[in-house]
C-alpha positions as CSV (number, residue, x, y, z in Angstrom):
1,M,74.5,104.2,98.8
2,N,71.9,104.7,101.4
3,I,72.9,102.8,104.6
4,S,69.9,104.2,106.6
5,V,67.5,102.2,104.3
6,V,69.5,99.0,105.0
7,I,69.5,99.7,108.8
8,E,65.7,100.2,108.7
9,V,65.0,96.9,106.8
10,L,67.4,95.0,109.1
11,K,65.6,96.4,112.2
12,E,62.3,95.1,110.7
13,L,63.9,91.7,110.0
14,S,65.3,91.6,113.5
15,D,61.8,92.0,114.9
16,W,60.6,89.1,112.8
17,L,63.5,86.9,114.0
18,D,62.8,87.5,117.6
19,G,63.8,84.4,119.5
20,S,65.3,82.7,116.4
21,N,68.7,81.7,118.0
22,S,71.8,83.6,117.1
23,N,70.5,85.1,113.8
24,Q,68.8,88.0,115.6
25,E,71.9,88.7,117.6
26,R,74.0,88.8,114.4
27,V,71.5,91.1,112.7
28,N,71.6,93.5,115.6
29,K,75.4,93.4,115.6
30,I,75.4,94.2,111.9
31,I,73.1,97.1,112.5
32,G,75.5,98.4,115.2
33,E,78.4,98.1,112.7
34,L,76.5,100.0,110.0
35,E,75.6,102.8,112.4
36,K,79.3,103.5,113.0
37,P,80.2,106.9,111.5
38,D,83.7,105.8,110.4
39,I,82.8,102.5,108.7
40,S,85.2,101.9,105.8
41,E,84.2,100.8,102.3
42,Q,86.0,97.5,102.9
43,Q,83.9,96.9,106.0
44,L,80.7,97.8,104.1
45,Q,81.6,95.3,101.3
46,A,82.2,92.5,103.9
47,L,78.8,93.2,105.5
48,K,77.2,93.3,102.1
49,F,78.7,89.9,101.3
50,E,77.5,88.5,104.6
51,L,74.0,89.9,104.3
52,S,73.4,88.8,100.7
53,T,75.5,85.8,100.1
54,K,77.3,84.2,103.1
55,M,74.7,84.2,105.9
56,L,71.4,85.9,106.3
57,F,69.6,85.1,103.1
58,H,70.9,81.7,102.4
59,P,68.3,79.0,102.6
60,K,70.1,77.0,105.3
61,Y,70.0,80.0,107.6
62,L,66.6,81.7,107.4
63,G,64.6,79.9,104.7
64,D,63.1,77.3,107.1
65,I,62.6,79.6,110.1
66,Y,58.9,79.8,111.1
67,V,57.7,83.3,111.8
68,P,54.4,83.4,113.6
69,D,51.9,86.0,112.4
70,F,54.1,86.9,109.4
71,I,51.9,88.7,106.9
72,G,53.4,88.3,103.4
73,D,52.3,89.0,99.9
74,G,49.6,86.3,99.9
75,S,51.7,83.7,98.0
76,A,52.9,80.4,99.3
77,Y,56.4,81.8,99.3
78,A,55.7,85.0,101.3
79,W,58.7,84.5,103.7
80,W,61.1,83.7,100.8
81,N,59.8,86.8,98.9
82,Y,60.3,88.9,102.0
83,L,63.9,87.7,102.4
84,E,64.6,88.3,98.7
85,G,63.3,91.8,99.1
86,V,65.5,92.5,102.1
87,A,68.5,91.0,100.2
88,E,67.8,93.3,97.2
89,I,67.7,96.4,99.5
90,C,71.0,95.4,101.0
91,Q,72.6,94.8,97.6
92,G,71.2,98.0,96.2
93,N,72.2,100.3,99.1
94,L,75.5,99.0,100.4
């Protein structure tokens, strides 16, 4: 488990979501929760669920957000691929 990697990728995601309603606020709140030194395993699992299943990477939340100047992998699905990459980092490190 490497929470610092998750925090870094969420900070990057938060920068891309600048101005995108409450999603950015929620990402920042999750970062704050992850930075707590006494976070429990149960809290980590709840955040992992939210990050990868319930909220942030579900199509109805972020899939249709337009991100100006987003530089992806050159494919037509660059934003989706980016979100999937963030989800994998969260899954693998929480």
